C-alpha positions in Angstrom: 206.0 171.2 86.3 206.1 169.1 83.2 209.0 170.0 80.9 208.2 171.1 77.3 210.5 168.7 75.6 210.8 167.8 71.9 211.0 164.1 72.5 210.9 163.4 68.8 214.2 165.3 68.5 215.7 163.2 71.2 214.6 160.1 69.3 216.4 161.5 66.2 219.6 161.9 68.3 219.1 158.3 69.6 218.9 157.1 65.9 222.0 159.0 65.0 223.9 157.4 67.9 222.8 154.0 66.6 223.9 154.8 63.0 227.3 155.9 64.2 227.7 152.9 66.4 226.9 150.6 63.5 228.8 152.1 60.6 229.7 149.2 58.3 227.6 146.8 60.3 224.1 147.7 59.3 222.9 148.7 55.8 220.8 152.0 55.6 217.7 150.1 54.5 218.1 147.8 57.5 218.1 150.8 59.8 214.9 152.1 58.4 213.2 148.7 59.0 214.5 148.7 62.5 213.1 152.1 63.5 209.9 150.8 65.1 212.1 148.3 67.2 214.5 151.2 68.1 211.5 153.4 69.1 210.4 150.8 71.6 213.9 150.5 73.0 214.2 154.3 73.1 211.1 154.4 75.3 213.1 152.6 78.0 216.3 154.8 77.8 217.0 157.0 80.8 217.7 160.5 79.5 219.1 163.5 81.2 216.8 165.8 79.4 214.0 163.9 81.2 215.6 164.2 84.6 217.1 160.7 84.3 213.7 159.1 83.6 212.7 157.3 80.4 210.1 158.5 77.8 207.9 155.8 79.0 207.9 156.8 82.7 208.5 160.6 82.6 204.9 161.8 81.9 203.3 159.2 84.1 204.4 161.0 87.2 202.0 163.8 86.5 198.2 164.2 86.9 195.9 164.5 83.9 195.4 168.2 84.4 199.2 168.8 84.4 199.6 166.7 81.3 196.9 168.6 79.6 198.5 171.9 80.4 201.7 170.5 79.0 199.8 169.6 75.8 198.6 173.2 75.5 202.1 174.5 75.9 203.4 172.2 73.2 200.8 173.5 70.8 201.4 177.1 71.7 205.1 176.9 71.3 204.8 174.7 68.2 206.8 171.9 69.9 205.9 168.4 68.5 203.6 166.4 70.8 205.2 163.2 71.8 203.3 159.9 71.6 204.6 159.2 75.1 202.7 162.3 76.4 199.5 161.1 74.7 199.9 157.6 75.9 200.4 158.7 79.6 197.0 160.4 79.3 195.1 157.6 77.6 196.6 154.7 79.5 195.3 156.0 82.9 191.5 155.7 83.1 191.5 158.3 85.9 192.4 160.9 83.2 189.1 160.5 81.4 187.2 163.1 83.4 190.0 165.6 83.0 190.1 165.1 79.2 186.2 165.5 79.0 186.3 168.6 81.2 189.0 170.2 79.0 186.6 170.1 76.0 184.3 172.6 77.8 187.1 175.2 78.2 188.1 177.8 75.7 190.8 175.9 73.9 192.2 175.9 70.3 190.6 173.5 67.8 194.0 171.8 67.5 193.9 171.0 71.2 190.3 169.9 70.9 191.3 167.5 68.2 194.1 166.0 70.3 191.7 165.4 73.2 189.0 164.0 71.1 191.4 161.5 69.5 192.6 160.4 72.9 189.1 160.0 74.3 188.4 157.9 71.1 191.4 155.7 71.8 190.1 155.2 75.4 186.7 154.2 74.0 185.0 157.0 76.1 181.4 158.0 75.6 181.4 160.6 78.4 181.8 163.6 76.1 179.0 162.6 73.7 176.8 165.7 74.3 179.8 167.9 73.8 180.6 166.2 70.5 177.1 166.8 69.4 177.5 170.5 70.2 180.7 170.6 68.0 178.6 169.5 65.1 175.6 171.7 65.5 177.5 174.8 66.7 180.0 176.7 64.6 183.1 174.7 65.1 185.7 174.0 62.4 185.2 171.3 59.8 188.0 169.1 61.3 186.3 169.1 64.7 182.9 168.5 63.2 184.1 165.6 61.2 185.9 163.9 64.1 182.9 164.4 66.4 180.7 162.7 63.7 183.2 159.9 63.4 183.3 159.3 67.2 179.5 159.6 67.7 179.0 157.1 64.9 180.9 154.5 66.9 178.1 154.5 69.5 175.2 155.9 67.6 172.5 154.1 69.4 173.5 155.7 72.6 173.0 159.2 71.2 170.2 158.5 68.8 167.5 160.4 70.7 169.8 163.5 71.1 170.7 163.4 67.4 167.1 163.1 66.3 166.2 166.0 68.5 168.8 168.3 66.8 168.2 167.0 63.3 165.2 169.2 62.5 167.0 172.4 63.6 170.1 172.2 61.4 170.8 172.5 57.7 173.6 171.7 55.2 176.8 170.0 56.4 175.5 169.8 59.9 172.5 167.9 58.9 174.7 165.7 56.7 176.8 164.8 59.9 173.7 163.9 61.8 172.5 161.8 59.0 175.8 159.9 58.9 175.5 159.1 62.6 171.9 157.9 62.3 172.9 155.6 59.5 174.8 153.5 62.1 171.5 152.9 64.0 169.2 150.0 63.4 165.4 149.3 63.4 163.9 152.8 63.9 161.3 154.0 61.5 162.2 157.6 62.2 165.8 157.0 61.1 164.7 155.0 58.0 162.4 157.8 56.9 165.3 160.3 57.3 167.7 158.3 55.4 165.3 157.8 52.5 164.4 161.5 52.5 168.1 162.6 52.5 168.9 160.1 49.6 165.9 161.4 47.6 166.9 165.0 48.1 170.6 164.6 47.5 170.8 163.1 44.1 173.9 165.2 43.5 175.8 163.1 46.0 174.4 159.6 45.3 177.5 157.6 46.6 177.4 159.1 50.0 173.6 158.8 50.7 173.3 155.4 49.0 176.1 154.3 51.2 174.1 155.4 54.3 171.1 153.3 53.2 173.4 150.4 52.6 174.9 150.7 56.0 171.5 151.0 57.7 170.6 147.7 56.2 166.9 147.9 55.6 165.8 146.1 52.4 162.8 148.4 52.2 165.2 151.0 50.7 165.6 148.8 47.5 162.7 150.5 45.6 164.3 153.9 46.1 167.7 152.7 45.0 166.3 150.9 42.0 164.4 153.9 40.9 167.6 156.0 41.0 169.7 153.4 39.2 167.1 153.3 36.3 167.6 157.0 35.5 169.1 157.5 32.0 171.4 160.4 32.9 173.5 158.6 35.5 177.3 158.7 35.8 179.2 155.4 35.8 180.5 156.2 39.3 177.0 156.7 40.7 175.7 153.6 38.9 178.4 151.5 40.5 177.6 153.0 44.0 173.9 152.3 43.6 174.5 148.7 42.4 176.7 148.1 45.4 174.0 149.5 47.7 171.4 147.3 46.1 173.5 144.2 46.4 174.3 145.1 50.1 170.6 145.0 50.8 170.2 141.7 49.2 168.9 142.9 45.8 170.3 142.5 42.3 170.5 144.7 39.2 171.4 142.9 36.0 170.2 145.3 33.4 172.9 146.2 30.8 173.9 149.8 30.6 176.1 151.6 28.1 178.8 153.8 29.7 181.3 153.6 26.9 181.2 157.4 26.3 181.3 158.4 30.0 184.6 160.0 31.3 185.0 157.9 34.4 184.3 154.6 32.6 186.9 155.5 30.0 189.5 156.2 32.6 188.8 152.9 34.5 188.8 151.0 31.3 192.0 152.5 30.1 193.7 151.8 33.5 192.5 148.2 33.4 193.7 147.8 29.8 197.2 149.1 30.8 197.4 146.5 33.6 196.7 143.6 31.2 199.4 144.7 28.6 
């Protein structure tokens, strides 16, 4: 059975021992700079709390399922989860299936986030359909956002599934699917969706103009140009639209007066202070 050990606390003790052993030899600021180096050395220290094994080797003696049960216990008992535990799971490709399977079980969202992050570190695509369920079902915002981020890294692979779900969701869920689709290329269906979402979300121009810029189709230029020509436009929205236009190979050189706009005043004041 894997011990539920606060390895971070053991590292703190290791640092204390180093400090006491180097009183008068090393300045406090030097110790702080050496912490990453000391953490590496700590990983190879044999510790009685880990049955005489090192933090680097202790967890690697267990299966993926055993390590996942250990992770659950850490979270239940509010014991910090060690990087060494997570690394033991992600460095062994054989653990990928166990990690994916655990996402189908009734676990806490905190546990789900840990597992998703580990699968992301492994570059895994196996849980793609489950990630999509996290978005379109009623999971928490953190899980939905991470699922969106992960699916966006291999959007082409899940494009058809995302398009199939798109018409059946609303609000933030539809926004997540739109973000994923913005990472695809050369699909008329996707282009039409991105233009439609931009046109219907003028209250959030920076986000949806950014999606069009990311998609990279210059046919979006007329829609962006029409938006930037509007008189009642904030300085922040103007800058985002101009950026998107330039990202697609266009230009916008028309002079606009934002001298009375709040955001413009703040930016100008900050720039003026830097030059004083």
